[in-house]
N, C-alpha and C positions, 0 to 999 in steps of 0.2 A: 571401428575402436568397440564403438561400445562392441557388437558380435564379437569380439575377441576378448573383451571383458569377461563378456557374458558367458562365454565356453570352456576361456581357460579357470572362471570360478566355478561353474558344474562340474569339471575336470578332475579338481580341489576337494569336492565333494565328495565323490562317487571314488574318490584313491582312497581319499587319507582316511584313516585307520589303522585299518589292515596290513601288511605290506605281504609277498608271497610263504611266509612262514609263519605268516600268524601273529604277529604282534602286530603291535601297534605302536602310535604314539604315544603314548602315553604310560609309566611308569610302572600299571603294572603286579604284581607278582604269579597272577594265575593266567599268562598265555600260557598259550601252546594248542593242545592240539582234542579234538570233540573227537568220541564215537558216537558213532548209533550204537541206540537202547543200551544205553548204562547213564546213572546218572555224575551228571558232568556240575563241581564246584567251578563259575565264575566270576570276577571279582570286577567291580563297581570300574565301567574303565576302557578291561582287558576286553583280550578280540580271541579269535577261538577257530583253531580253519582242521575240518574234513580235508581231509587230502584223497581221501578214498569217490567220495562223491559233490568232492569241487569248491563248496560254500564257506561263509563265514560268518564266526553269531558274534555280535558284542555284545555286550551290557552298556544299553546309555548311561540309564538318567533311572530317579527314584521319582513319582511324581507325586506318589504318596506314601508314607507313613503312618495311621491311624490307626496300627494295629490295637488292641488292647495290652499292656505292659503283665509282663506274666508275675509282674509280685498285687495283682490290685485283680478285684472280681468284678467283672464290669457285665454289662445287661446283652451286650454288643462286641462281637470279636475285632472289630474297627476293617481297613484294608491297607493292603501297601499296594501301590501300583509302577511297575518298572515297564523301563520301555528299551529295549530289544531291536536290533542294528539284523538283518538276516540280509548278507548277500551273499544271490547267488553265481556262477560261473562264468551266466551270461553279464554277468554288471551290474546286474537287478541289483535295484541296494531298495531296501523298503525297511519302517519302521513300524511298532509292534509295543501298542500300551496292551502288560499281560497282570489283569491282577492273579496278587498273589493266591497259589490253592486250583489255579486254570488247571483244568489234566484234558491236552489232545485241541490243540489251537491249531488247525492247520493253515501254515506257513511253506505255498507253493508246495512239493509231496515229498512235503513230512508234517507228523506231528510234534507238536514240540507243548512238553510239560515246564511248568510255574509251579516245579515241588514246593519250595518254604523259602521265604529270604530271610542272610542272616549280619546282624545279631536279631533279637527275637526285642524286643523294646524292656526296658525296667523305667517303673515311673522314676522322675529327675534324673533321669542320663538324658545325657543330648549323644546322638548315630551319628556320625559325618560321616558325608556324604559316600567318602571313600574306604570305612571302615564296609560297606557291604556286602553280603557278598551273596547270589543269587545257585540254587538249587535248579538244577535242568534235568530234563531226559531228552533227547530224539529219537524221535521212530522216525524212517523210511514208511511211508502209508502203500501197504500191500494191491 
């Protein structure tokens, strides 16, 4: 019985999130398709599908955001780290924790660039998780 429960849970984890149309189970507004070599905005919790290469990419979470507020002069620019979930057509699922402004991180057969994280911070303003949007580019390796 424990084996069945474990495999049921594993199945749920692997296949939860995106359906075959690139939609996730959340209520995000950027769900849809992602093209290679194009700059794409992906909202927090959203999932995008590439039908040509049969992969999904989702914006799972923001792990840290200590970027310097735009209205402040800082000694250090700070950093932001976001977690992305990449699911290939062979059903392998991998989570990647990437720093903003990271260029050409290799994920499978693709180069993944995390160009920016929006909104940019302002002093005294709180950013809720659902307010985040990531700007990314995915390129197929040569």
